[in-house]
Z-matrix of the N, CA and C atoms (Angstrom, degrees):
N
C 1 1.464
C 2 1.517 1 109.99
N 3 1.315 2 116.35 1 130.64
C 4 1.454 3 122.05 2 177.26
C 5 1.528 4 110.09 3 -98.13
N 6 1.314 5 115.24 4 161.74
C 7 1.453 6 121.64 5 171.63
C 8 1.523 7 107.85 6 -108.12
N 9 1.317 8 117.06 7 105.35
C 10 1.462 9 121.48 8 178.25
C 11 1.531 10 108.19 9 -87.97
N 12 1.312 11 116.14 10 120.83
C 13 1.459 12 122.15 11 176.71
C 14 1.520 13 107.06 12 -112.21
N 15 1.322 14 116.48 13 119.79
C 16 1.462 15 122.82 14 -167.26
C 17 1.520 16 110.79 15 -109.22
N 18 1.339 17 116.23 16 118.79
C 19 1.465 18 122.57 17 179.49
C 20 1.525 19 108.68 18 -103.44
N 21 1.333 20 118.37 19 122.41
C 22 1.459 21 120.17 20 179.91
C 23 1.521 22 111.98 21 -77.78
N 24 1.319 23 115.09 22 173.17
C 25 1.454 24 121.13 23 176.17
C 26 1.521 25 111.00 24 -90.80
N 27 1.337 26 116.72 25 -149.61
C 28 1.460 27 121.40 26 -178.00
C 29 1.523 28 110.40 27 -57.57
N 30 1.304 29 115.63 28 139.51
C 31 1.460 30 121.77 29 -174.89
C 32 1.514 31 111.72 30 99.90
N 33 1.341 32 116.41 31 -28.94
C 34 1.455 33 121.96 32 169.12
C 35 1.500 34 117.53 33 68.17
N 36 1.354 35 118.82 34 19.13
C 37 1.465 36 119.57 35 -175.30
C 38 1.518 37 112.56 36 -90.00
N 39 1.320 38 116.28 37 126.31
C 40 1.460 39 120.40 38 172.46
C 41 1.516 40 110.85 39 -58.87
N 42 1.329 41 116.86 40 -24.76
C 43 1.473 42 121.69 41 178.52
C 44 1.518 43 111.35 42 -51.66
N 45 1.321 44 117.71 43 -33.10
C 46 1.461 45 120.41 44 -178.16
C 47 1.522 46 111.33 45 -50.30
N 48 1.315 47 118.02 46 -32.27
C 49 1.461 48 121.96 47 -174.62
C 50 1.525 49 113.41 48 -92.74
N 51 1.328 50 119.00 49 6.38
C 52 1.469 51 119.43 50 -167.76
C 53 1.520 52 113.26 51 -65.93
N 54 1.328 53 119.02 52 -24.78
C 55 1.462 54 120.35 53 177.58
C 56 1.534 55 111.68 54 -84.72
N 57 1.313 56 116.86 55 -20.97
C 58 1.467 57 120.59 56 178.53
C 59 1.519 58 112.10 57 -81.34
N 60 1.322 59 117.37 58 -38.76
C 61 1.473 60 121.40 59 -173.39
C 62 1.530 61 112.51 60 -51.78
N 63 1.346 62 120.63 61 -47.65
C 64 1.472 63 118.96 62 -179.94
C 65 1.528 64 113.15 63 -64.14
N 66 1.320 65 117.07 64 -23.92
C 67 1.465 66 120.72 65 -179.44
C 68 1.532 67 111.89 66 -76.72
N 69 1.323 68 116.69 67 -12.82
C 70 1.467 69 121.03 68 179.95
C 71 1.526 70 110.62 69 -101.36
N 72 1.304 71 116.00 70 30.78
C 73 1.465 72 120.50 71 -179.04
C 74 1.520 73 109.88 72 -57.58
N 75 1.321 74 115.50 73 144.83
C 76 1.458 75 120.93 74 -176.91
C 77 1.515 76 113.18 75 94.36
N 78 1.327 77 115.89 76 -9.02
C 79 1.458 78 121.47 77 178.35
C 80 1.525 79 109.51 78 -119.72
N 81 1.324 80 115.90 79 158.70
C 82 1.457 81 121.35 80 171.39
C 83 1.526 82 107.09 81 -80.70
N 84 1.324 83 117.66 82 126.91
C 85 1.466 84 121.47 83 -176.36
C 86 1.528 85 108.91 84 -126.54
N 87 1.330 86 115.43 85 127.65
C 88 1.460 87 122.20 86 178.54
C 89 1.519 88 108.11 87 -123.98
N 90 1.332 89 117.25 88 111.02
C 91 1.458 90 122.16 89 175.49
C 92 1.523 91 108.01 90 -98.06
N 93 1.324 92 116.62 91 125.31
C 94 1.462 93 122.11 92 -169.74
C 95 1.528 94 111.13 93 -100.57
N 96 1.335 95 115.81 94 134.86
C 97 1.463 96 122.21 95 168.36
C 98 1.523 97 108.59 96 -90.94
N 99 1.326 98 117.16 97 131.98
C 100 1.457 99 121.76 98 178.37
C 101 1.531 100 110.42 99 -106.57
N 102 1.343 101 117.35 100 153.68
C 103 1.475 102 120.71 101 -179.36
C 104 1.527 103 111.67 102 -79.76
N 105 1.334 104 116.20 103 58.09
C 106 1.463 105 121.44 104 -170.48
C 107 1.527 106 113.18 105 -65.77
N 108 1.329 107 117.92 106 -25.79
C 109 1.465 108 120.11 107 -177.92
C 110 1.521 109 112.79 108 -94.29
N 111 1.334 110 116.96 109 8.95
C 112 1.465 111 122.32 110 -178.45
C 113 1.526 112 108.94 111 -100.81
N 114 1.330 113 116.61 112 111.06
C 115 1.455 114 119.84 113 -177.49
C 116 1.527 115 113.26 114 -69.12
N 117 1.322 116 117.49 115 -12.52
C 118 1.465 117 119.75 116 178.35
C 119 1.532 118 112.11 117 -88.54
N 120 1.330 119 117.14 118 -8.94
C 121 1.474 120 121.27 119 -176.06
C 122 1.523 121 109.96 120 -91.80
N 123 1.341 122 115.16 121 123.70
C 124 1.463 123 120.18 122 177.55
C 125 1.521 124 110.05 123 -106.61
N 126 1.321 125 117.17 124 -173.58
C 127 1.464 126 120.36 125 -177.83
C 128 1.523 127 112.05 126 -61.61
N 129 1.315 128 116.71 127 -35.19
C 130 1.464 129 119.61 128 178.72
C 131 1.527 130 110.72 129 -61.98
N 132 1.328 131 116.44 130 -41.21
C 133 1.470 132 119.00 131 178.05
C 134 1.521 133 110.71 132 -68.15
N 135 1.336 134 117.58 133 -38.68
C 136 1.453 135 119.76 134 175.38
C 137 1.532 136 110.13 135 -56.62
N 138 1.339 137 115.40 136 -46.50
C 139 1.467 138 119.58 137 -179.35
C 140 1.527 139 111.34 138 -63.82
N 141 1.317 140 116.72 139 -37.27
C 142 1.467 141 120.22 140 178.38
C 143 1.529 142 110.81 141 -63.91
N 144 1.334 143 116.44 142 -39.30
C 145 1.468 144 120.29 143 179.09
C 146 1.527 145 110.32 144 -63.01
N 147 1.320 146 116.30 145 -43.04
C 148 1.465 147 119.44 146 179.62
C 149 1.526 148 110.39 147 -67.02
N 150 1.329 149 116.82 148 -44.33
C 151 1.467 150 120.13 149 179.91
C 152 1.529 151 110.99 150 -60.44
N 153 1.324 152 116.66 151 -39.00
C 154 1.467 153 120.12 152 178.34
C 155 1.520 154 110.77 153 -65.82
N 156 1.324 155 117.26 154 -36.62
C 157 1.463 156 120.60 155 178.56
C 158 1.525 157 111.39 156 -66.92
N 159 1.326 158 115.77 157 -32.50
C 160 1.474 159 119.93 158 177.40
C 161 1.513 160 110.59 159 -71.02
N 162 1.326 161 116.40 160 -42.05
C 163 1.464 162 120.18 161 179.49
C 164 1.513 163 111.72 162 58.79
N 165 1.338 164 115.77 163 -128.39
C 166 1.461 165 119.66 164 -179.07
C 167 1.525 166 112.50 165 -101.71
N 168 1.335 167 116.98 166 18.33
C 169 1.459 168 120.35 167 177.10
C 170 1.529 169 110.21 168 -63.35
N 171 1.316 170 115.44 169 151.52
C 172 1.459 171 121.50 170 178.90
C 173 1.526 172 110.49 171 -119.90
N 174 1.336 173 115.72 172 176.93
C 175 1.476 174 121.54 173 -179.68
C 176 1.528 175 110.87 174 54.34
N 177 1.323 176 115.87 175 46.00
C 178 1.461 177 121.80 176 -172.68
C 179 1.527 178 111.48 177 -82.45
N 180 1.316 179 115.19 178 127.20
C 181 1.467 180 123.09 179 169.16
C 182 1.524 181 105.67 180 -112.07
N 183 1.320 182 116.08 181 112.12
C 184 1.452 183 122.15 182 -176.48
C 185 1.528 184 108.73 183 -94.01
N 186 1.323 185 116.34 184 120.94
C 187 1.467 186 122.22 185 -176.23
C 188 1.524 187 108.26 186 -114.42
N 189 1.333 188 116.98 187 124.39
C 190 1.459 189 121.02 188 -174.89
C 191 1.516 190 110.66 189 -124.47
N 192 1.326 191 116.05 190 126.98
C 193 1.460 192 123.50 191 179.46
C 194 1.526 193 110.57 192 -98.93
N 195 1.337 194 117.68 193 130.12
C 196 1.458 195 124.08 194 167.70
C 197 1.532 196 112.03 195 52.07
N 198 1.332 197 118.59 196 -115.38
C 199 1.457 198 122.42 197 179.91
C 200 1.524 199 112.26 198 -58.86
N 201 1.334 200 116.95 199 -21.82
C 202 1.454 201 120.66 200 177.30
C 203 1.517 202 113.16 201 -58.89
N 204 1.340 203 116.41 202 -17.94
C 205 1.454 204 120.42 203 176.61
C 206 1.515 205 113.25 204 -64.86
N 207 1.334 206 118.01 205 -20.16
C 208 1.461 207 120.81 206 175.48
C 209 1.520 208 111.43 207 -76.47
N 210 1.325 209 116.48 208 -31.52
C 211 1.463 210 122.51 209 -174.85
C 212 1.515 211 113.39 210 -89.49
N 213 1.326 212 117.26 211 -42.07
C 214 1.466 213 121.24 212 -169.92
C 215 1.528 214 114.07 213 -56.01
N 216 1.339 215 120.65 214 -43.65
C 217 1.466 216 118.64 215 179.84
C 218 1.530 217 112.63 216 -61.98
N 219 1.337 218 117.45 217 -31.61
C 220 1.458 219 119.84 218 177.65
C 221 1.522 220 110.68 219 -65.52
N 222 1.339 221 115.72 220 -38.25
C 223 1.469 222 120.42 221 178.60
C 224 1.520 223 110.08 222 -60.73
N 225 1.337 224 116.34 223 -37.36
C 226 1.466 225 121.03 224 -178.75
C 227 1.522 226 112.63 225 -64.10
N 228 1.323 227 117.39 226 -18.86
C 229 1.468 228 120.63 227 177.23
C 230 1.524 229 111.82 228 -91.39
N 231 1.338 230 116.77 229 -6.79
C 232 1.461 231 120.65 230 -177.35
C 233 1.519 232 113.30 231 -103.91
N 234 1.326 233 116.98 232 -36.33
C 235 1.468 234 121.52 233 -177.21
C 236 1.526 235 108.47 234 -137.26
N 237 1.346 236 117.55 235 158.10
C 238 1.474 237 119.58 236 177.80
C 239 1.526 238 111.62 237 -66.07
N 240 1.321 239 116.02 238 127.42
C 241 1.467 240 122.68 239 177.36
C 242 1.521 241 107.62 240 -128.85
N 243 1.328 242 116.80 241 124.64
C 244 1.462 243 120.60 242 -177.91
C 245 1.525 244 112.29 243 -76.66
N 246 1.340 245 116.79 244 -35.14
C 247 1.461 246 120.95 245 -176.51
C 248 1.521 247 108.99 246 -152.00
N 249 1.329 248 116.10 247 136.86
C 250 1.454 249 122.44 248 174.31
C 251 1.524 250 108.20 249 -109.31
N 252 1.324 251 116.18 250 124.02
C 253 1.458 252 121.74 251 178.71
C 254 1.524 253 108.33 252 -115.53
N 255 1.322 254 116.46 253 117.85
C 256 1.451 255 122.13 254 177.55
C 257 1.526 256 108.80 255 -98.05
N 258 1.321 257 116.31 256 131.46
C 259 1.464 258 121.62 257 -177.30
C 260 1.530 259 108.88 258 -123.39
N 261 1.340 260 116.58 259 113.61
C 262 1.469 261 120.69 260 -179.25
C 263 1.527 262 110.53 261 48.20
N 264 1.315 263 116.17 262 47.31
C 265 1.458 264 121.18 263 -164.45
C 266 1.527 265 114.03 264 -107.35
N 267 1.316 266 114.58 265 157.34
C 268 1.446 267 122.45 266 168.55
C 269 1.531 268 108.73 267 -76.78
N 270 1.324 269 116.47 268 138.16
C 271 1.468 270 121.67 269 176.85
C 272 1.525 271 107.73 270 -119.14
N 273 1.321 272 118.18 271 104.01
C 274 1.463 273 120.59 272 -178.90
C 275 1.528 274 111.97 273 -85.46
N 276 1.314 275 115.47 274 165.45
C 277 1.464 276 121.96 275 170.64
C 278 1.522 277 107.54 276 -119.67
N 279 1.337 278 118.08 277 159.65
C 280 1.469 279 120.61 278 -177.45
C 281 1.529 280 112.64 279 -53.53
N 282 1.328 281 114.94 280 133.21
C 283 1.447 282 121.48 281 176.57
C 284 1.512 283 115.61 282 82.09
N 285 1.308 284 118.48 283 -5.88
C 286 1.464 285 122.37 284 -178.45
C 287 1.523 286 109.73 285 -85.39
N 288 1.314 287 117.12 286 133.45
C 289 1.464 288 119.72 287 174.16
C 290 1.524 289 109.73 288 -82.56
N 291 1.314 290 115.10 289 156.78
C 292 1.454 291 118.97 290 176.18
C 293 1.516 292 111.95 291 -62.27
N 294 1.332 293 116.45 292 -33.68
C 295 1.463 294 119.96 293 178.53
C 296 1.525 295 111.28 294 -66.56
N 297 1.337 296 116.97 295 -39.54
C 298 1.468 297 120.82 296 -178.93
C 299 1.524 298 111.68 297 -74.54
N 300 1.329 299 116.71 298 -23.87
C 301 1.466 300 121.30 299 -176.27
C 302 1.523 301 111.95 300 -53.99
N 303 1.328 302 118.23 301 -40.22
C 304 1.459 303 121.74 302 -174.99
C 305 1.525 304 110.97 303 -61.37
N 306 1.322 305 116.58 304 -50.14
C 307 1.455 306 119.64 305 179.37
C 308 1.510 307 112.76 306 -71.33
N 309 1.335 308 116.96 307 -38.25
C 310 1.465 309 120.93 308 -179.02
C 311 1.522 310 112.08 309 -61.26
N 312 1.316 311 116.25 310 -34.64
C 313 1.468 312 120.15 311 -177.23
C 314 1.530 313 112.93 312 -91.50
N 315 1.319 314 116.56 313 -10.97
C 316 1.467 315 119.50 314 -177.28
C 317 1.513 316 113.59 315 76.94
N 318 1.336 317 117.17 316 23.07
C 319 1.460 318 120.27 317 -176.63
C 320 1.529 319 113.55 318 -59.89
N 321 1.352 320 120.23 319 -44.61
C 322 1.474 321 118.40 320 -178.59
C 323 1.525 322 112.78 321 -58.79
N 324 1.328 323 116.91 322 -42.00
C 325 1.460 324 120.03 323 179.60
C 326 1.522 325 110.99 324 -66.50
N 327 1.342 326 116.25 325 -42.36
C 328 1.466 327 120.15 326 179.93
C 329 1.515 328 110.98 327 -62.58
N 330 1.329 329 117.37 328 -40.54
C 331 1.460 330 120.97 329 179.56
C 332 1.527 331 110.68 330 -65.87
N 333 1.338 332 116.59 331 -41.80
C 334 1.467 333 120.42 332 179.59
C 335 1.523 334 111.32 333 -65.71
N 336 1.318 335 116.96 334 -42.24
C 337 1.461 336 120.61 335 179.85
C 338 1.526 337 110.91 336 -65.29
N 339 1.310 338 116.90 337 -37.57
C 340 1.465 339 120.02 338 177.85
C 341 1.519 340 110.82 339 -65.54
N 342 1.334 341 116.71 340 -38.57
C 343 1.470 342 119.90 341 178.37
C 344 1.520 343 110.67 342 -61.16
N 345 1.320 344 117.33 343 -43.46
C 346 1.465 345 121.21 344 179.95
C 347 1.525 346 110.27 345 -63.59
N 348 1.329 347 116.62 346 -44.41
C 349 1.473 348 120.00 347 179.40
C 350 1.517 349 111.66 348 -59.45
N 351 1.332 350 116.72 349 -33.99
C 352 1.457 351 121.69 350 -175.94
C 353 1.528 352 112.61 351 -92.18
N 354 1.341 353 116.48 352 4.39
C 355 1.453 354 119.49 353 178.04
C 356 1.514 355 114.26 354 79.33
N 357 1.324 356 117.44 355 18.82
C 358 1.459 357 121.78 356 176.57
C 359 1.527 358 109.08 357 -102.61
N 360 1.316 359 116.94 358 161.56
C 361 1.458 360 121.17 359 179.68
C 362 1.528 361 109.79 360 -87.79
N 363 1.330 362 118.47 361 122.16
C 364 1.465 363 119.85 362 177.15
C 365 1.523 364 110.19 363 -68.05
N 366 1.318 365 116.16 364 147.00
C 367 1.458 366 120.85 365 -179.00
C 368 1.511 367 109.95 366 -149.97
N 369 1.341 368 116.18 367 148.03
C 370 1.465 369 120.94 368 176.17
C 371 1.523 370 111.31 369 -76.21
N 372 1.325 371 116.87 370 -16.80
C 373 1.458 372 121.47 371 179.85
C 374 1.527 373 109.77 372 -99.44
N 375 1.335 374 116.19 373 131.64
C 376 1.457 375 120.45 374 179.09
C 377 1.528 376 109.64 375 -79.98
N 378 1.304 377 116.06 376 120.32
C 379 1.457 378 122.04 377 172.58
C 380 1.528 379 107.07 378 -94.02
N 381 1.336 380 118.36 379 107.22
C 382 1.469 381 120.11 380 -175.74
C 383 1.520 382 113.15 381 -54.79
N 384 1.324 383 117.81 382 -37.72
C 385 1.454 384 120.27 383 -178.46
C 386 1.528 385 111.03 384 -64.29
N 387 1.308 386 116.84 385 -37.09
C 388 1.458 387 120.50 386 -178.47
C 389 1.523 388 112.30 387 -82.64
N 390 1.331 389 117.21 388 -38.96
C 391 1.471 390 120.76 389 -172.32
C 392 1.524 391 112.09 390 -88.18
N 393 1.322 392 117.50 391 -40.21
C 394 1.463 393 120.34 392 -172.53
C 395 1.525 394 114.67 393 -106.86
N 396 1.330 395 118.35 394 -34.82
C 397 1.456 396 120.93 395 -167.35
C 398 1.519 397 113.94 396 -107.54
N 399 1.313 398 118.35 397 5.94
C 400 1.464 399 121.74 398 -171.02
C 401 1.514 400 114.27 399 -62.30
N 402 1.346 401 118.83 400 -23.40
C 403 1.465 402 120.45 401 -176.43
C 404 1.528 403 112.41 402 -117.47
N 405 1.336 404 117.41 403 17.60
C 406 1.460 405 120.69 404 -175.55
C 407 1.526 406 111.56 405 -102.24
N 408 1.332 407 117.86 406 150.15
C 409 1.462 408 120.78 407 175.36
C 410 1.527 409 110.74 408 -60.65
N 411 1.321 410 118.16 409 144.80
C 412 1.468 411 121.57 410 -177.06
C 413 1.525 412 113.91 411 -55.37
N 414 1.331 413 117.86 412 -38.68
C 415 1.464 414 119.10 413 -178.47
C 416 1.519 415 111.36 414 -67.95
N 417 1.326 416 117.01 415 -33.15
C 418 1.463 417 120.70 416 177.82
C 419 1.528 418 109.95 417 -70.10
N 420 1.327 419 116.10 418 -41.20
C 421 1.468 420 120.19 419 177.50
C 422 1.527 421 110.00 420 -60.37
N 423 1.319 422 117.14 421 -44.88
C 424 1.461 423 121.18 422 -178.73
C 425 1.525 424 111.02 423 -60.30
N 426 1.317 425 116.49 424 -42.77
C 427 1.462 426 119.51 425 179.99
C 428 1.517 427 111.12 426 -69.85
N 429 1.316 428 117.11 427 -38.31
C 430 1.462 429 121.02 428 179.21
C 431 1.519 430 110.91 429 -62.63
N 432 1.307 431 116.66 430 -44.01
C 433 1.469 432 120.85 431 -178.03
C 434 1.523 433 110.82 432 -67.03
N 435 1.325 434 117.04 433 -37.31
C 436 1.470 435 120.28 434 -179.16
C 437 1.517 436 112.05 435 -67.61
N 438 1.334 437 116.90 436 -37.95
C 439 1.457 438 118.34 437 -168.61
C 440 1.507 439 116.07 438 -108.06
N 441 1.331 440 118.29 439 2.00
C 442 1.454 441 119.83 440 -174.20
C 443 1.524 442 110.50 441 -71.57
N 444 1.348 443 119.41 442 115.57
C 445 1.464 444 121.35 443 -179.72
C 446 1.528 445 110.86 444 -82.10
N 447 1.332 446 117.05 445 163.94
C 448 1.463 447 119.09 446 176.43
C 449 1.532 448 110.81 447 -69.38
N 450 1.317 449 116.01 448 149.53
C 451 1.460 450 121.03 449 176.90
C 452 1.525 451 108.47 450 -103.30
N 453 1.316 452 116.43 451 120.28
C 454 1.462 453 120.98 452 176.87
C 455 1.521 454 110.35 453 -61.11
N 456 1.306 455 116.49 454 147.00
C 457 1.465 456 120.94 455 177.85
C 458 1.525 457 112.35 456 -82.92
N 459 1.327 458 117.63 457 -8.79
C 460 1.469 459 120.79 458 -175.32
C 461 1.524 460 113.61 459 -52.79
N 462 1.346 461 120.19 460 -47.94
C 463 1.471 462 118.91 461 -178.35
C 464 1.526 463 113.74 462 -65.39
N 465 1.332 464 117.15 463 -16.57
C 466 1.461 465 120.25 464 -179.86
C 467 1.531 466 112.82 465 -88.86
N 468 1.327 467 117.09 466 -11.64
C 469 1.461 468 119.93 467 -174.12
C 470 1.524 469 113.28 468 -95.73
N 471 1.315 470 117.78 469 -15.07
C 472 1.469 471 120.25 470 -176.81
C 473 1.523 472 111.07 471 -95.94
N 474 1.329 473 117.85 472 144.68
C 475 1.468 474 119.97 473 174.65
C 476 1.530 475 110.18 474 -62.24
N 477 1.319 476 116.32 475 139.35
C 478 1.464 477 119.46 476 177.84
C 479 1.521 478 108.26 477 -61.12
N 480 1.345 479 118.65 478 125.72
C 481 1.463 480 121.13 479 -162.46
C 482 1.526 481 117.48 480 -83.52
N 483 1.325 482 118.79 481 -14.45
C 484 1.464 483 118.63 482 -177.82
C 485 1.530 484 111.02 483 -78.55
N 486 1.329 485 115.56 484 149.81
C 487 1.465 486 119.90 485 178.14
C 488 1.523 487 111.88 486 -83.94
N 489 1.328 488 116.70 487 -16.88
C 490 1.464 489 121.57 488 176.89
C 491 1.522 490 108.28 489 -163.13
N 492 1.319 491 115.55 490 166.41
C 493 1.463 492 120.30 491 176.14
C 494 1.522 493 108.89 492 -66.11
N 495 1.332 494 119.07 493 141.12
C 496 1.471 495 120.38 494 -179.93
C 497 1.526 496 111.89 495 -65.09
N 498 1.331 497 116.00 496 162.51
C 499 1.465 498 121.51 497 -178.38
C 500 1.530 499 113.00 498 -76.48
N 501 1.296 500 118.23 499 -4.34
C 502 1.469 501 122.82 500 -179.91
C 503 1.527 502 110.87 501 -56.35
N 504 1.331 503 118.68 502 128.97
C 505 1.474 504 119.84 503 174.66
C 506 1.531 505 110.25 504 -53.52
N 507 1.338 506 115.57 505 134.42
C 508 1.464 507 120.79 506 -172.74
C 509 1.523 508 110.82 507 -127.57
N 510 1.329 509 115.28 508 135.18
C 511 1.465 510 123.27 509 176.53
C 512 1.521 511 107.48 510 -121.50
N 513 1.338 512 116.58 511 142.95
C 514 1.463 513 120.15 512 179.83
C 515 1.524 514 110.12 513 -121.13
N 516 1.342 515 116.48 514 125.87
C 517 1.455 516 123.97 515 176.39
C 518 1.529 517 108.39 516 -115.80
N 519 1.325 518 116.75 517 132.90
C 520 1.460 519 121.11 518 -177.42
C 521 1.525 520 110.39 519 -135.71
N 522 1.320 521 116.29 520 132.84
C 523 1.456 522 121.62 521 -179.45
C 524 1.529 523 111.35 522 -74.51
N 525 1.320 524 115.18 523 138.92
C 526 1.469 525 120.91 524 -178.14
C 527 1.522 526 112.35 525 -66.53
N 528 1.335 527 117.64 526 -33.41
C 529 1.456 528 121.52 527 -174.46
C 530 1.529 529 112.44 528 -107.25
N 531 1.323 530 115.91 529 25.80
C 532 1.463 531 121.01 530 176.91
C 533 1.529 532 108.12 531 -69.67
N 534 1.313 533 117.38 532 116.82
C 535 1.464 534 121.19 533 -178.55
C 536 1.525 535 112.35 534 -86.97
N 537 1.327 536 117.08 535 -15.88
C 538 1.463 537 120.73 536 176.68
C 539 1.523 538 110.74 537 -84.25
N 540 1.333 539 115.86 538 -47.16
C 541 1.459 540 122.68 539 -179.42
C 542 1.535 541 108.76 540 -119.63
N 543 1.321 542 118.25 541 87.24
C 544 1.467 543 120.34 542 -177.23
C 545 1.528 544 112.25 543 -58.47
N 546 1.308 545 115.88 544 144.30
C 547 1.461 546 122.76 545 -171.59
C 548 1.529 547 112.91 546 -56.22
N 549 1.330 548 118.61 547 -53.64
C 550 1.465 549 119.38 548 -174.57
C 551 1.520 550 111.91 549 -67.26
N 552 1.305 551 117.00 550 -35.90
C 553 1.467 552 120.32 551 173.16
C 554 1.525 553 110.12 552 -60.71
N 555 1.328 554 117.12 553 -45.26
C 556 1.457 555 120.39 554 -179.82
C 557 1.518 556 111.67 555 -64.15
N 558 1.319 557 117.80 556 -37.78
C 559 1.467 558 119.83 557 176.67
C 560 1.529 559 110.63 558 -56.44
N 561 1.328 560 115.78 559 -42.88
C 562 1.463 561 119.23 560 -179.28
C 563 1.527 562 111.54 561 -66.60
N 564 1.327 563 116.87 562 -45.38
C 565 1.459 564 120.64 563 -178.81
C 566 1.532 565 110.94 564 -61.68
N 567 1.313 566 116.46 565 -44.55
C 568 1.464 567 120.68 566 -178.54
C 569 1.530 568 110.75 567 -67.23
N 570 1.325 569 116.44 568 -39.24
C 571 1.469 570 119.62 569 177.08
C 572 1.532 571 111.07 570 -62.91
N 573 1.328 572 116.31 571 -44.48
C 574 1.461 573 120.53 572 -178.25
C 575 1.522 574 112.25 573 -69.72
N 576 1.303 575 116.99 574 -37.33
C 577 1.463 576 119.67 575 -172.05
C 578 1.523 577 114.19 576 -96.33
N 579 1.313 578 117.29 577 -29.29
C 580 1.465 579 120.12 578 -178.31
C 581 1.521 580 113.47 579 -119.38
N 582 1.329 581 116.96 580 -20.64
C 583 1.462 582 119.83 581 -179.83
C 584 1.513 583 113.44 582 69.24
N 585 1.341 584 117.28 583 29.05
C 586 1.461 585 121.26 584 179.69
C 587 1.523 586 109.11 585 -125.71
N 588 1.338 587 117.83 586 159.49
C 589 1.470 588 119.95 587 178.31
C 590 1.519 589 111.52 588 -77.33
N 591 1.320 590 114.99 589 165.44
C 592 1.459 591 122.78 590 175.80
C 593 1.520 592 108.01 591 -114.41
N 594 1.332 593 116.21 592 129.17
C 595 1.470 594 120.91 593 175.97
C 596 1.517 595 108.71 594 -97.76
N 597 1.328 596 117.13 595 128.57
C 598 1.460 597 121.66 596 -176.42
C 599 1.525 598 111.47 597 -81.62
N 600 1.336 599 114.68 598 142.10
C 601 1.460 600 124.39 599 175.83
C 602 1.520 601 109.32 600 -118.98
N 603 1.322 602 118.45 601 157.81
C 604 1.467 603 119.68 602 169.85
C 605 1.522 604 109.97 603 -72.73
N 606 1.327 605 115.87 604 160.74
C 607 1.453 606 119.48 605 171.05
C 608 1.510 607 114.90 606 99.40
N 609 1.352 608 114.35 607 -178.89
C 610 1.443 609 122.67 608 -178.75
C 611 1.518 610 112.42 609 -100.80
N 612 1.338 611 115.34 610 -160.81
C 613 1.466 612 119.86 611 -172.66
C 614 1.523 613 112.29 612 -61.00
N 615 1.325 614 117.63 613 -39.58
C 616 1.471 615 121.53 614 -177.81
C 617 1.526 616 109.98 615 -93.56
N 618 1.316 617 114.71 616 62.43
C 619 1.464 618 120.97 617 -169.95
C 620 1.525 619 112.98 618 -64.90
N 621 1.316 620 118.65 619 -31.45
C 622 1.465 621 119.95 620 179.69
C 623 1.527 622 111.67 621 -66.86
N 624 1.329 623 117.68 622 -23.26
C 625 1.458 624 121.60 623 175.72
C 626 1.521 625 111.69 624 -89.10
N 627 1.327 626 116.98 625 -33.58
C 628 1.454 627 120.62 626 -175.99
C 629 1.511 628 115.06 627 -89.79
N 630 1.340 629 116.98 628 -35.38
C 631 1.466 630 121.47 629 -176.39
C 632 1.535 631 110.34 630 -139.21
N 633 1.323 632 116.82 631 60.66
C 634 1.473 633 119.34 632 -175.28
C 635 1.520 634 113.44 633 -63.44
N 636 1.332 635 117.89 634 -37.28
C 637 1.463 636 119.31 635 -178.10
C 638 1.516 637 111.31 636 -66.15
N 639 1.324 638 116.78 637 -44.87
C 640 1.466 639 120.15 638 179.83
C 641 1.519 640 110.86 639 -64.37
N 642 1.330 641 117.03 640 -38.50
C 643 1.463 642 119.60 641 177.67
C 644 1.522 643 110.74 642 -65.32
N 645 1.321 644 117.37 643 -42.66
C 646 1.460 645 120.29 644 178.53
C 647 1.521 646 111.26 645 -60.55
N 648 1.320 647 117.07 646 -40.96
C 649 1.459 648 120.49 647 178.94
C 650 1.520 649 111.16 648 -60.71
N 651 1.330 650 116.95 649 -42.44
C 652 1.459 651 120.42 650 179.26
C 653 1.517 652 110.98 651 -67.22
N 654 1.336 653 116.65 652 -40.63
C 655 1.453 654 119.08 653 -179.14
C 656 1.513 655 112.17 654 -64.14
N 657 1.319 656 116.73 655 -42.39
C 658 1.466 657 118.24 656 179.47
C 659 1.523 658 111.48 657 -70.85
N 660 1.320 659 116.89 658 -27.41
C 661 1.468 660 120.60 659 179.47
C 662 1.522 661 111.95 660 -68.96
N 663 1.338 662 117.65 661 -32.02
C 664 1.469 663 120.06 662 -175.76
C 665 1.521 664 112.58 663 -92.85
N 666 1.308 665 118.02 664 8.35
C 667 1.463 666 119.90 665 -179.69
C 668 1.526 667 111.04 666 -56.92
N 669 1.341 668 116.06 667 139.10
C 670 1.477 669 118.98 668 179.50
C 671 1.529 670 111.02 669 -69.95
């Protein structure tokens, strides 16, 4: 039995994982709420919250969605983690701010080019319905829109504090239909920054809401 510890992306709600948790039956699963609406909370505090949620649990598989990629490596320096799984995640480099990450990686251009390839109109403004919710059940979209809290900009303004990526074994999963982080662009970023392959998943950016069963299957398959 593994201990899956689930870090959400922007907004910080453990709710994001609520459709995945039942699919991981037989394992210990901890979905973490982050203080995303607290302007005094930085990445270090986010990592402390996750580490506290882990406590003295063992056989930890740390799973990080999207913005959670900024926090998860810090957690690996605080508590023992057997495996780090990044899902549609941001991959920072030392000293890079979350705000600079977008331009440094070429994400806006990649997103616009993907929209053109798919017959959509590129835009500088993110339309949540088009970018995030396009493949989700209507009831899930309704609940997401009602409860999504604001994300503080504080974690995006500080330089990423680690001097290098932790030694924790790392796996990267990326959704094929992610409109925010296009698959081929992500393959390049992950290759350049981590030197590891990317395994493709079905679904869009919020894969744990859209394809929880398929994500659970992949997570259990990569267990150490």
